[in-house]
C-alpha positions as CSV (number, residue, x, y, z in Angstrom):
1,M,-14.9,4.1,3.5
2,I,-11.5,2.6,2.7
3,S,-10.5,-0.6,1.0
4,V,-7.1,-2.0,2.1
5,I,-5.2,-4.0,-0.5
6,I,-2.7,-6.5,0.9
7,P,-0.6,-8.4,-1.7
8,T,0.8,-11.6,-0.2
9,Y,3.5,-14.2,-0.9
10,N,4.4,-16.7,1.8
11,E,2.8,-14.6,4.6
12,K,0.8,-17.4,6.3
13,N,2.1,-16.4,9.8
14,N,1.1,-12.7,9.3
15,I,-2.5,-13.1,8.1
16,F,-4.2,-13.3,11.5
17,K,-2.0,-10.5,13.0
18,I,-2.7,-7.9,10.3
19,S,-6.4,-8.9,10.0
20,S,-6.9,-8.4,13.7
21,K,-5.3,-5.0,13.6
22,L,-7.1,-3.8,10.5
23,K,-10.6,-5.0,11.6
24,K,-10.3,-2.7,14.6
25,I,-10.0,0.4,12.4
26,K,-13.5,1.8,11.9
27,I,-12.8,3.7,8.7
28,I,-11.7,0.5,6.9
29,S,-14.7,-1.1,5.1
30,E,-12.9,-4.0,3.4
31,I,-9.6,-5.8,3.6
32,I,-8.6,-7.5,0.4
33,F,-5.8,-10.1,0.4
34,I,-4.4,-11.1,-3.0
35,D,-2.1,-14.1,-2.7
36,D,0.5,-14.5,-5.4
37,D,0.2,-18.4,-5.3
38,S,2.2,-18.9,-2.2
39,N,3.7,-22.3,-1.4
40,D,3.3,-22.0,2.4
41,G,-0.5,-22.2,2.7
42,T,-1.0,-18.4,2.8
43,Y,-4.2,-18.5,0.7
44,N,-5.7,-21.3,2.9
45,E,-4.9,-19.1,5.9
46,I,-6.7,-16.1,4.3
47,I,-9.8,-18.3,3.6
48,K,-10.0,-19.1,7.4
49,Y,-10.7,-15.4,8.1
50,K,-12.9,-14.5,5.1
51,S,-16.0,-12.6,6.1
52,K,-18.1,-9.7,4.8
53,K,-15.1,-7.4,5.6
54,I,-12.2,-9.7,4.7
55,K,-11.9,-11.0,1.2
56,G,-9.2,-13.2,-0.3
57,Y,-8.2,-13.8,-3.9
58,L,-5.6,-16.2,-5.4
59,R,-3.6,-14.9,-8.3
60,K,-2.3,-17.9,-10.1
61,S,0.7,-17.2,-12.3
62,N,4.1,-18.6,-13.0
63,I,5.5,-15.1,-12.6
64,K,5.2,-13.6,-9.1
65,D,4.5,-9.9,-9.4
66,L,3.6,-7.6,-6.6
67,S,2.4,-4.8,-8.8
68,K,0.0,-7.2,-10.7
69,S,-1.4,-8.4,-7.4
70,V,-1.9,-4.8,-6.3
71,V,-3.7,-3.9,-9.6
72,Y,-5.9,-7.1,-9.2
73,G,-6.8,-5.9,-5.7
74,V,-7.7,-2.4,-6.9
75,R,-10.0,-3.9,-9.5
76,K,-11.8,-6.0,-6.8
77,A,-12.1,-3.0,-4.4
78,K,-15.6,-1.6,-3.8
79,Y,-14.4,1.8,-2.6
80,K,-12.4,4.6,-4.2
81,N,-10.3,5.2,-1.1
82,I,-7.6,2.7,-1.2
83,V,-4.6,1.9,0.9
84,V,-2.0,-0.7,-0.1
85,M,0.2,-2.1,2.5
86,D,2.6,-5.0,3.2
87,C,1.3,-8.0,5.0
88,D,4.4,-8.2,7.3
89,L,3.3,-5.2,9.4
90,Q,6.2,-3.0,8.3
91,H,3.5,-0.5,7.7
92,N,1.8,0.2,11.0
93,P,-2.0,0.1,10.5
94,N,-2.4,2.8,13.1
95,Y,-1.1,5.4,10.6
96,I,-4.1,4.8,8.4
97,T,-6.4,6.9,10.7
98,K,-3.8,9.6,11.0
99,M,-3.4,9.8,7.2
100,W,-7.2,9.7,6.7
101,K,-7.5,12.8,9.0
102,K,-4.9,14.6,6.9
103,F,-6.5,13.5,3.7
104,N,-10.3,13.7,4.3
105,G,-11.7,17.0,3.1
106,S,-8.3,18.1,1.7
107,K,-7.5,19.0,-1.9
108,Y,-5.2,16.1,-2.3
109,D,-5.6,13.1,-4.5
110,I,-2.6,11.2,-3.2
111,I,-0.9,11.2,0.1
112,I,2.5,9.5,0.3
113,A,4.0,8.6,3.7
114,N,7.7,8.6,3.5
115,R,9.9,7.8,6.4
116,F,13.0,8.7,4.4
117,Y,11.7,12.2,3.4
118,N,14.7,14.1,4.8
119,Q,17.3,11.3,5.0
120,K,20.3,10.6,2.9
121,I,21.0,7.1,4.2
122,L,18.6,4.2,4.0
123,G,19.7,2.0,6.8
124,N,21.0,-1.5,5.9
125,L,20.1,-1.4,2.2
126,G,22.8,-2.1,-0.3
127,F,24.4,0.6,-2.4
128,I,22.4,0.0,-5.6
129,R,19.0,-0.3,-3.8
130,S,19.8,2.7,-1.6
131,Y,20.7,4.7,-4.7
132,V,17.5,3.7,-6.5
133,S,15.4,4.4,-3.4
134,L,17.0,7.8,-2.8
135,S,16.6,8.7,-6.4
136,T,12.9,7.7,-6.3
137,I,12.4,9.7,-3.1
138,T,14.0,12.7,-4.6
139,L,11.8,12.4,-7.7
140,I,8.7,12.0,-5.6
141,N,9.6,15.1,-3.5
142,E,10.1,17.2,-6.7
143,I,6.8,16.1,-8.2
144,A,5.1,16.9,-5.0
145,K,6.4,20.4,-5.1
146,L,4.9,20.8,-8.6
147,D,1.7,18.8,-8.1
148,K,-0.7,20.5,-5.7
149,K,-2.8,17.3,-5.4
150,L,0.1,15.2,-4.1
151,L,1.2,15.5,-0.4
152,I,4.3,14.0,1.0
153,Y,3.6,13.1,4.6
154,P,7.0,12.8,6.2
155,K,8.1,10.5,9.0
156,L,5.5,7.8,8.6
157,P,6.2,4.2,7.4
158,S,6.4,4.1,3.7
159,T,2.8,3.7,2.6
160,I,1.0,5.6,0.0
161,F,-2.6,6.7,0.7
162,S,-4.9,7.9,-1.9
163,V,-8.4,8.7,-2.8
164,N,-9.7,8.4,-6.4
165,L,-6.6,6.4,-7.2
166,V,-4.5,3.8,-5.6
167,A,-2.1,3.5,-2.7
168,I,1.1,1.5,-2.8
169,T,4.5,1.4,-1.1
170,I,7.3,3.7,-2.2
171,S,9.0,0.8,-4.0
172,Q,6.2,0.8,-6.5
173,F,6.5,4.5,-7.2
174,V,6.7,4.0,-11.0
175,F,3.3,2.3,-10.9
176,I,1.8,5.3,-9.0
177,I,3.2,7.8,-11.3
178,L,1.9,6.0,-14.4
179,L,-1.6,5.9,-12.8
180,H,-1.4,9.5,-11.8
181,I,-0.3,10.6,-15.3
182,L,-3.1,8.5,-16.8
183,L,-5.7,10.1,-14.6
184,I,-4.7,13.7,-14.9
């Protein structure tokens, strides 16, 4: 059983698309949208699709914060197996099943999908963001070599999959490391 956490901000046009794709994946037990008080009607769109499987929460705050929305979603999740993914379908939901097969019954606590695992150039990102991303990826790879409960799963869209913890995108790496350290 997997809980999928989807933080949103101005994603009204993607709610139906991602909901439809995720509902078809049998190993997903709940889909939790956490809207960061969008101004385009995203939360109202989420409410249209609420069901036993699809839940929606509104996080009202003057400060928009993706990581706080993720933590909020994790706290609402019923299941310990959690995937966090973007609402814009940059993370292909079809990889959830592939990652589950790699994860289920393994010794790993965290599986990180990293499409930049062996790359030195990050496409059209600016120099600073590319440098930060590459530094983060290098750090993740080094930690994975030391930590036998962390698996880097190369050549998949950047999504982190985890059991007994939380899964988030590579850009939120610091959050994952802090949680991992706290739970060791």
